[in-house]
C-alpha positions as CSV (number, residue, x, y, z in Angstrom):
1,M,50.6,141.2,86.0
2,E,49.7,143.2,89.1
3,A,47.3,140.4,90.1
4,M,50.1,137.9,89.8
5,N,52.4,139.9,92.0
6,L,49.6,140.4,94.5
7,L,49.1,136.6,94.8
8,L,52.8,136.0,95.3
9,S,53.0,138.5,98.1
10,F,50.7,136.5,100.3
11,P,52.5,133.8,102.4
12,S,51.8,130.2,101.5
13,P,50.0,128.1,104.1
14,P,52.4,126.3,106.5
15,A,53.3,122.7,105.7
16,A,52.7,119.9,108.2
17,L,55.6,119.7,110.8
18,H,57.4,116.3,111.1
19,H,58.5,115.9,114.8
20,P,61.0,113.0,115.7
21,P,59.6,110.2,117.9
22,P,59.9,110.8,121.6
23,P,62.8,109.1,123.3
24,P,62.2,106.0,125.5
25,P,61.8,106.7,129.3
26,K,65.0,106.6,131.2
27,S,65.6,103.9,133.8
28,L,65.3,104.8,137.5
29,F,68.5,105.9,139.2
30,L,68.8,103.7,142.3
31,G,71.8,105.6,143.8
32,A,70.0,108.9,144.5
33,S,70.2,108.3,148.2
34,L,74.0,107.8,148.2
35,P,76.1,110.6,149.7
36,L,78.0,111.4,146.5
37,R,80.5,114.2,146.3
38,P,80.2,116.6,143.4
39,L,82.9,116.2,140.7
40,A,85.5,118.9,140.6
41,A,85.7,120.9,137.4
42,H,89.3,119.9,136.9
43,P,90.2,116.5,138.6
44,P,93.8,116.3,139.9
45,P,96.2,114.3,137.8
46,P,96.9,110.7,138.9
47,P,100.1,110.3,141.0
48,P,103.2,109.1,139.2
49,L,103.9,105.4,139.1
50,R,106.8,105.5,141.5
51,L,104.6,106.8,144.3
52,L,102.1,103.9,143.9
53,R,104.5,101.5,145.5
54,P,104.2,101.4,149.3
55,R,107.3,102.4,151.2
56,L,108.6,99.3,153.1
57,A,110.4,99.7,156.4
58,V,114.0,98.4,156.2
59,V,114.4,95.7,158.8
60,A,117.6,93.9,159.9
61,Q,116.9,90.7,157.9
62,A,116.1,92.4,154.7
63,A,119.8,93.1,153.8
64,A,121.8,90.5,152.0
65,V,125.4,89.4,152.4
66,K,127.3,87.8,149.5
67,R,128.4,84.3,150.4
68,R,132.2,83.9,150.1
69,K,134.0,80.6,149.7
70,E,136.2,79.6,152.6
71,V,138.6,76.7,151.8
72,P,139.2,75.5,155.4
73,F,135.5,74.8,155.9
74,D,135.1,73.3,152.5
75,N,138.0,70.9,153.2
76,V,136.1,69.4,156.0
77,I,133.4,68.3,153.5
78,Q,136.1,67.3,151.0
79,R,138.0,64.9,153.2
80,D,134.8,63.1,154.3
81,K,133.7,62.0,150.9
82,K,135.4,58.6,150.9
83,L,134.5,58.2,154.6
84,K,130.9,58.7,153.8
85,L,130.9,55.9,151.2
86,V,132.8,53.6,153.5
87,L,130.3,54.2,156.4
88,K,127.4,53.3,154.0
89,L,129.2,50.0,153.1
90,R,129.9,49.3,156.8
91,N,126.2,49.9,157.8
92,I,125.1,47.4,155.1
93,L,127.7,44.9,156.2
94,V,127.0,45.0,159.9
95,S,123.3,44.3,159.2
96,S,124.1,40.8,158.0
97,P,124.8,37.9,160.3
98,D,128.3,37.6,161.7
99,R,129.1,40.9,159.9
100,I,130.1,39.0,156.7
101,M,128.4,39.3,153.3
102,S,128.7,37.9,149.8
103,L,129.3,40.2,146.9
104,R,126.2,38.9,145.3
105,D,124.1,40.2,148.3
106,L,126.0,43.5,148.2
107,G,124.9,44.0,144.6
108,R,121.3,44.5,145.7
109,F,122.4,47.8,147.4
110,R,123.8,49.5,144.4
111,R,121.1,52.1,144.4
112,D,121.6,52.9,148.1
113,L,125.4,53.3,147.5
114,G,124.8,55.6,144.6
115,L,126.4,53.3,142.1
116,T,124.2,53.9,139.1
117,R,126.7,52.7,136.5
118,K,128.0,49.2,136.3
119,R,131.1,49.0,138.4
120,R,132.7,46.0,139.9
121,L,132.1,45.9,143.6
122,I,135.2,44.0,144.3
123,A,137.3,46.8,142.8
124,L,135.4,49.3,145.0
125,L,136.1,47.2,148.2
126,K,139.8,46.9,147.3
127,R,140.2,50.7,147.2
128,F,139.9,50.6,151.0
129,P,142.2,47.7,152.2
130,G,142.4,49.2,155.7
131,V,138.6,48.7,156.2
132,F,137.5,45.7,154.1
133,E,139.0,42.4,153.2
134,V,137.7,40.0,150.6
135,V,137.9,36.3,151.4
136,E,137.1,33.2,149.4
137,E,134.7,30.6,150.7
138,G,134.1,27.7,148.4
139,V,134.5,27.7,144.7
140,Y,134.1,31.2,143.2
141,S,132.3,32.3,146.3
142,L,133.6,35.7,147.4
143,R,132.7,37.4,150.7
144,F,133.9,40.5,152.4
145,R,134.2,41.6,156.0
146,L,135.8,44.2,158.2
147,T,139.5,44.1,158.9
148,P,140.5,43.5,162.5
149,A,141.3,47.2,163.0
150,A,137.9,48.3,161.5
151,E,136.1,45.7,163.5
152,R,137.7,46.9,166.7
153,L,136.7,50.5,166.0
154,Y,133.1,49.5,165.3
155,L,132.8,47.6,168.6
156,D,134.3,50.6,170.4
157,E,131.8,52.9,168.8
158,L,128.9,50.7,169.8
159,Q,130.1,50.6,173.4
160,L,130.7,54.3,173.5
161,R,127.2,55.1,172.2
162,N,125.6,52.8,174.8
163,E,127.6,54.5,177.6
164,S,126.6,58.0,176.4
165,E,122.8,57.2,176.4
166,G,122.3,59.7,179.2
167,L,123.8,62.5,177.1
168,A,121.5,61.5,174.3
169,V,118.5,61.8,176.5
170,T,119.6,65.3,177.6
171,K,119.9,66.4,174.0
172,L,116.5,65.1,173.1
173,R,115.0,66.9,176.1
174,K,116.6,70.2,175.1
175,L,115.5,69.8,171.5
176,L,111.9,69.3,172.7
177,M,112.1,72.2,175.1
178,M,113.0,74.5,172.2
179,S,110.0,73.5,170.0
180,L,106.7,75.4,170.0
181,D,104.4,72.7,171.3
182,R,107.1,70.6,173.1
183,R,106.4,67.9,170.6
184,I,108.4,66.8,167.5
185,L,107.7,64.0,165.0
186,I,110.1,61.1,165.5
187,E,110.8,60.8,161.7
188,R,112.1,64.4,161.8
189,I,114.3,63.7,164.8
190,A,115.8,60.8,162.9
191,H,117.4,63.3,160.4
192,L,119.6,64.5,163.3
193,K,120.3,61.1,164.7
194,S,123.9,60.8,163.5
195,D,124.7,64.4,164.1
196,L,123.5,64.4,167.7
197,G,125.1,61.0,168.5
198,L,121.8,59.2,169.2
199,P,121.8,55.4,169.1
200,P,120.8,53.9,165.7
201,N,117.6,52.4,167.2
202,F,116.8,55.3,169.5
203,R,113.1,54.9,168.6
204,D,112.9,51.6,170.4
205,T,115.4,52.3,173.2
206,V,115.7,55.9,174.3
207,C,112.2,57.0,173.4
208,V,110.5,54.3,175.6
209,R,113.0,53.8,178.4
210,Y,112.5,57.3,180.0
211,P,108.8,57.9,180.5
212,Q,109.6,60.4,183.2
213,H,111.0,62.7,180.6
214,F,109.0,62.1,177.4
215,R,106.5,59.9,175.8
216,V,105.5,58.7,172.3
217,V,102.1,60.0,171.1
218,R,100.2,59.2,168.0
219,M,99.7,62.0,165.5
220,D,98.0,62.2,162.1
221,R,101.4,62.3,160.4
222,G,103.0,59.6,162.5
223,P,104.3,59.0,166.0
224,A,105.8,62.0,167.8
225,L,108.0,62.5,170.9
226,E,106.4,64.7,173.5
227,L,108.1,66.3,176.5
228,T,106.5,65.4,179.9
229,D,108.6,67.5,182.3
230,W,110.3,70.9,182.1
231,D,113.8,71.2,183.7
232,P,114.8,74.9,184.2
233,E,118.4,73.8,184.6
234,L,118.5,72.6,181.0
235,A,116.9,75.8,179.7
236,V,120.4,77.4,179.5
237,S,121.8,77.8,176.0
238,A,125.5,77.3,175.0
239,A,125.7,80.9,174.0
240,E,124.7,82.0,177.5
241,V,127.2,79.7,179.1
242,A,130.0,81.1,176.8
243,E,128.9,84.7,177.6
244,E,129.1,84.0,181.3
245,D,132.6,82.5,180.9
246,N,133.7,85.6,178.9
247,R,132.4,87.9,181.6
248,R,134.2,86.0,184.3
249,R,137.4,86.1,182.3
250,E,137.1,89.8,181.7
251,A,136.5,90.4,185.4
252,E,139.7,88.5,186.2
253,E,141.7,90.5,183.7
254,R,140.4,93.8,185.1
255,N,141.8,92.8,188.5
256,L,145.3,92.5,187.1
257,I,147.9,95.2,187.7
258,I,149.1,95.2,184.1
259,D,147.6,97.9,182.0
260,R,145.9,96.5,178.9
261,P,144.5,98.4,175.9
262,L,140.8,99.0,175.9
263,K,138.7,96.4,174.1
264,F,136.0,97.6,171.6
265,N,132.9,95.6,170.6
266,R,134.1,94.4,167.2
267,V,132.3,92.0,164.9
268,K,134.5,89.1,164.1
269,L,134.1,88.5,160.4
270,P,135.6,85.6,158.5
271,K,139.0,86.2,156.9
272,G,138.6,87.4,153.3
273,L,135.0,88.5,153.6
274,K,134.6,92.1,152.5
275,V,131.4,93.8,153.5
276,S,130.3,97.3,153.0
277,R,129.9,99.7,155.9
278,G,126.1,99.4,155.8
279,E,126.3,95.6,156.0
280,A,128.9,95.8,158.9
281,R,126.6,98.2,160.7
282,R,123.6,95.9,160.2
283,I,125.6,93.0,161.6
284,T,126.6,95.1,164.6
285,Q,123.1,96.3,165.2
286,F,121.8,92.7,165.1
287,R,124.4,91.5,167.6
288,E,123.5,94.4,169.9
289,M,119.8,93.4,170.0
290,P,118.6,91.8,173.3
291,Y,119.4,88.1,173.3
292,I,116.3,85.9,173.0
293,S,116.8,82.5,174.6
294,P,115.9,79.5,172.3
295,Y,114.0,78.0,175.2
296,A,111.7,81.1,175.6
297,D,108.2,81.2,174.4
298,F,108.2,82.6,170.8
299,S,104.5,82.2,169.9
300,H,104.0,86.0,170.1
301,L,106.9,86.8,167.8
302,R,105.8,88.1,164.4
303,S,107.1,86.2,161.4
304,G,109.6,88.3,159.4
305,S,110.5,90.6,162.3
306,A,114.0,91.1,163.5
307,E,113.1,89.6,166.9
308,K,111.9,86.4,165.2
309,E,115.2,86.1,163.3
310,K,117.1,86.7,166.5
311,H,115.3,83.8,168.0
312,A,115.8,81.6,165.0
313,C,119.6,82.2,165.0
314,A,119.6,81.3,168.7
315,V,117.8,78.0,168.0
316,V,120.2,77.1,165.1
317,H,123.2,78.0,167.3
318,E,121.9,75.8,170.1
319,I,121.2,72.8,167.7
320,L,124.7,73.1,166.2
321,S,126.2,73.3,169.7
322,M,124.6,69.9,170.5
323,T,125.9,68.1,167.4
324,L,129.1,66.1,167.6
325,E,131.0,68.0,164.9
326,K,129.2,71.3,165.3
327,R,127.8,71.1,161.8
328,T,124.8,69.6,159.9
329,L,123.0,69.7,156.6
330,V,120.8,72.7,155.9
331,D,118.1,70.2,154.7
332,H,118.0,68.7,158.1
333,L,117.2,72.0,159.7
334,T,114.4,72.7,157.1
335,H,112.5,69.7,158.4
336,F,111.8,71.6,161.6
337,R,110.1,74.7,160.1
338,E,106.9,73.9,161.8
339,E,108.3,73.2,165.2
340,F,110.6,76.2,165.4
341,R,108.7,78.5,163.0
342,F,111.7,78.9,160.7
343,S,111.3,81.1,157.6
344,Q,111.0,79.6,154.2
345,S,114.4,81.0,153.2
346,L,116.4,79.4,156.1
347,R,119.5,79.1,153.9
348,G,119.4,82.8,153.2
349,M,119.0,83.6,156.9
350,L,122.2,81.6,157.7
351,I,124.2,83.3,155.0
352,R,123.1,86.7,156.3
353,H,125.0,86.1,159.5
354,P,128.5,85.1,158.5
355,D,129.8,86.0,161.9
356,M,128.0,83.0,163.4
357,F,127.5,80.5,160.6
358,Y,129.2,79.4,157.4
359,V,127.2,77.6,154.6
360,S,129.3,75.3,152.5
361,L,128.2,74.3,149.0
362,K,130.5,71.3,148.8
363,G,129.0,67.9,148.4
364,D,125.6,66.9,147.2
365,R,123.8,69.1,149.8
366,D,124.7,72.3,151.6
367,S,126.2,72.2,155.1
368,V,126.1,74.8,157.8
369,F,129.0,75.2,160.3
370,L,129.1,76.8,163.7
371,R,132.0,79.2,163.1
372,E,133.1,79.6,166.7
373,A,133.6,75.9,167.1
374,Y,136.3,75.6,164.4
375,R,139.9,76.9,164.1
376,N,140.8,76.6,160.4
377,S,139.5,73.2,159.5
378,Q,139.8,71.5,162.9
379,L,137.3,71.2,165.7
380,I,138.4,73.0,168.9
381,E,136.8,70.5,171.2
382,K,136.4,66.9,170.0
383,S,134.3,64.3,171.7
384,H,135.2,60.6,171.9
385,L,133.0,59.7,169.0
386,V,134.7,62.3,166.9
387,L,138.1,60.8,167.8
388,L,136.9,57.4,166.7
389,K,135.7,58.9,163.4
390,E,139.1,60.3,162.8
391,K,140.7,56.9,163.4
392,M,138.2,55.5,160.9
393,R,139.2,58.2,158.4
394,A,142.9,57.2,158.8
395,L,141.9,53.6,157.9
396,V,140.1,54.8,154.9
397,A,143.2,56.7,153.8
398,V,145.4,53.6,153.8
399,P,146.5,53.1,150.1
400,R,146.4,49.8,148.4
401,F,149.9,50.2,146.9
402,P,152.2,52.2,149.3
403,R,154.4,54.6,147.5
404,R,158.2,54.5,147.5
405,G,159.8,55.6,150.7
406,G,157.3,54.0,153.1
407,P,153.6,54.0,153.5
408,R,151.7,57.3,153.7
409,T,150.0,58.0,156.9
410,G,146.4,59.1,157.3
411,E,147.5,62.7,158.2
412,E,149.6,63.0,155.0
413,T,146.8,61.7,152.9
414,E,144.4,64.1,154.6
415,G,146.7,67.0,154.0
416,A,147.1,66.1,150.3
417,N,143.3,66.1,150.0
418,E,143.0,69.5,151.6
419,G,145.6,71.0,149.4
420,S,144.0,70.1,146.1
421,D,140.5,71.2,145.2
422,T,140.5,69.5,141.8
423,E,139.9,66.0,143.1
424,E,136.4,66.5,144.4
425,D,134.7,65.0,141.3
426,E,137.2,62.1,141.1
427,D,136.0,60.5,144.2
428,D,132.4,60.8,143.3
429,D,132.6,59.4,139.8
430,F,135.3,56.7,140.3
431,S,136.8,57.5,136.9
432,D,139.6,55.1,137.5
433,M,137.1,52.3,138.0
434,D,135.4,53.2,134.7
435,D,138.8,52.9,133.0
436,L,139.2,49.5,134.6
437,I,135.8,48.3,133.4
438,G,136.8,49.5,129.9
439,E,140.0,47.5,130.0
440,L,138.1,44.4,131.1
441,G,135.6,44.7,128.3
442,G,132.9,46.4,130.4
443,K,132.4,43.5,132.8
444,S,130.6,44.0,136.1
445,D,129.7,41.7,138.9
446,N,126.3,41.2,137.4
447,D,127.8,39.5,134.3
448,Y,128.7,36.5,136.4
449,H,126.5,33.6,137.5
450,W,127.5,32.9,141.0
451,G,128.1,29.2,141.8
452,D,128.1,28.1,138.1
453,G,131.5,29.5,137.2
454,W,132.4,32.7,135.4
455,V,130.5,33.7,132.3
456,G,131.7,36.1,129.7
457,E,135.4,35.3,129.8
458,S,137.3,33.9,126.9
459,D,139.1,31.3,129.1
460,A,138.5,29.5,132.3
461,T,140.8,31.8,134.3
462,P,139.0,34.4,136.5
463,P,139.7,38.1,135.8
464,D,142.2,40.3,137.5
465,F,140.8,42.1,140.5
466,G,143.1,45.1,140.3
467,D,141.3,48.4,140.4
468,G,143.8,50.2,138.2
469,D,145.2,52.3,141.1
470,D,148.8,51.8,140.1
471,S,150.6,54.1,142.5
472,S,154.0,52.5,142.0
473,S,155.9,52.3,138.8
474,E,156.9,48.8,139.6
475,E,153.2,47.8,139.6
476,A,152.6,49.6,136.4
477,E,155.3,47.7,134.5
478,V,154.2,44.5,132.7
479,T,157.0,42.1,132.0
480,M,156.4,39.6,129.3
481,K,157.3,36.1,130.2
482,E,157.1,32.8,128.5
483,P,153.9,30.9,129.2
484,V,154.4,28.4,132.0
485,N,153.1,24.9,131.3
486,S,151.2,24.1,134.4
487,I,150.7,20.5,133.2
488,N,154.4,19.8,133.3
489,G,154.6,21.2,136.8
490,D,157.2,23.9,135.9
491,S,155.5,26.3,138.3
492,S,152.6,26.3,140.7
493,D,152.0,30.1,140.6
494,P,148.8,31.0,138.6
495,V,149.5,33.2,135.7
496,F,147.6,34.8,132.8
497,P,148.2,33.6,129.2
498,D,150.5,36.6,128.6
499,G,152.7,35.7,131.6
500,R,151.3,38.2,134.1
501,Q,151.0,36.7,137.6
502,R,147.5,36.8,139.1
503,E,146.2,36.4,142.5
504,R,145.8,32.9,143.9
505,W,142.2,31.7,144.6
């Protein structure tokens, strides 16, 4: 037993040790030579998210002004809706020989006139009896032409445009002098052709007759008009001329003996426009900035700066001052982004300065007005071409059926259009013409075969050419009469089967 205990007291021989396999050699660290800073024991927490946004400097053009509707300016667009359509018809008509055209040829210009739906063109022409007259030549051959009064106005306009060619040359020179490279594509100038009062074919007349002032050069995107000489006398803007007149007037008032109250530099805002104090202060600060002439070199001005916006406003002001009616479409100005370095948000820039411009949303496209050139809805200074346009507007307003108590004048019709704002869609859609088409069974001028007689009618009598504009109660009443036997010779007046008298062919 003791021997057994003695054997157990000796330690057993050590067993063989099992070591894990050695790890693979680590890859060589290639950034040992980089000057790395030791990591802090406790790294600082990341900054809050609101501090990650960079603080932007508030500049003058960053603020926004809410656009407010002004009825007097919108009425200017409203009363020209019919005139716009009539001028399109007249331009199509005068392009034909002897300024007379058949209704069949006029049907090819439906898309240009904006007549997408099937409407009778003769009903459209009879809406304007003071401008167009429909005549019959041959059997069932209808043509239309200008009335003597409209013809006289058209010839006067052509003569006046030819006489004012020198003024058109001056406007083109001033437009080129304001551009960056003194060069503008001719197709872009064509957008302002009517607004500036340029001749319709100014590309072949004005652009080539005055090589001492400009020349036509070939560009990758088409021909361009380039300025050849710089006239410092023309490099005076309309704003500078007006400011000089104001200073002269104030100097004369100071020399008077009568004491007058002190005048403060107030910002003239449109009536009804409510702006905050911050917005009013921003407008005042913008006006107090040094004036930058639109004819000055602006290549060094940084885009998006207050100085660049000051220059852009001066350019738009000068362009509107050269137009006939001191207004144009905003889209026309956007075509000159490259030449004048306008911003992409040109419309927003115009709205930000309600003391100088007003942007109207009436019509298919937005229009911009020069505020100082208007009093209510009337131009303060009207050129001869504008006066001719007003005479044309009076002819457009002549009704087909005069009301009781005498015919309405153009001024009365214009005032009625300005007083009501609900008629804006009526002129565009010609809903009364749609009703007429429905009454006639949906017929249009395309349903007839010209020269072979009328097709689609139940009898041989041509349809009534009334446009459904029954302004008089006497015209609206339909009296039933006994059918007249034309064979017996009872009456020679043409009538419909129901007894209604129709127009003689």
